[in-house]
N, C-alpha and C positions, 0 to 999 in steps of 0.2 A: 501254871494252870490253877493251882489251889487259890492263888491270890484273886483270880477272876471270880471264883465262886464266893470267896470271902467278901469281896467288894459288893457283889450283887446281894448277898445276904444282908450285909450292913445297910445297904440302900433300901431293901425291902422292909427291914425293921424300922428304919427312920420314917418311911412312908406310912407304915401301919401305926406308928406312934403318933404321927401328925394327924391322921384320920381320927384316931381315938380322942385326941385333944380337941379337935374341931367338934366332934359329936358331943363331948362333954360340955363344951362352951355353949353350943346351941341348946342342949337340954336344959342348962341352967337358965338361959334367956327365955325359954318357953314357960318357965315358972311365972313369968310376968305377962303372959297371954293365957288367961284361964281357959280351961275346957268349957264347953257349953253346947249350944244347939248346933245343928248341921253347919251353918255358915261360920260360926265361931271356930269349929273344929277344922273347917276347910281353911280358914285363915292360918291356923297353926300349921297345917300341912304345907300351904304355900310358903309360909315363913321358913319352915324347916329346910325345904329344898332350895329356896332362894338364898338363904343364909349360908348353907353349906357351900353353894357355888361361889358366894362372895368371899369365902375364906380359903377356898381351894387354890392349889398351885396354878391352875389355869384361869384364875379369875381375871376378867378383862380390866377391872378396876377394884380397888379396895373400897367397900362401902361400909358405912357405920350400920349398927343394928337398927337405928332409927330410919335410915334411908331404905334399908331392906324392908322394914315393916311398912313404910309408906308405899313402896312399890307393890307389895303384896296386897295391901288394901285397895290400891288403884285397880289392880287386876280383878279383884272380887267385885268392886263397886260398878264395874262396867256392866255386869249382868245382874247385879243386885244393889241398885242405888239406895235402897232403903235400909240396908244392913247397918246396924249400929254395933261396931266392934267393942270388945272389952280388952283393955291392955293398960299397963302402967305407964302413963305419959311421962312421969318423972324418970323412970328407969330408961326409957327409950329416948329421953331428952327431946320430947315433942311438945310444942306449945299448943 
């Protein structure tokens, strides 16, 4: 009986650790998408949620940070085609 609880506890610790690692990775990446006006901040918000999903256990496919950024931009540009985003193209490996 105690082994079941121990196994569950270890599994929950591993999951929490993975989540913390994912958040830290995305926070580091967001340093390359500066804060700004409403649309720029919305880009950061889209990127955060899309990137977390791309790194998660249930991710349908592993996407690069550049792919996630491009998808976030596409979503925003549908409603705001004139939006000029700021981000580090070298960091995201975008041409």
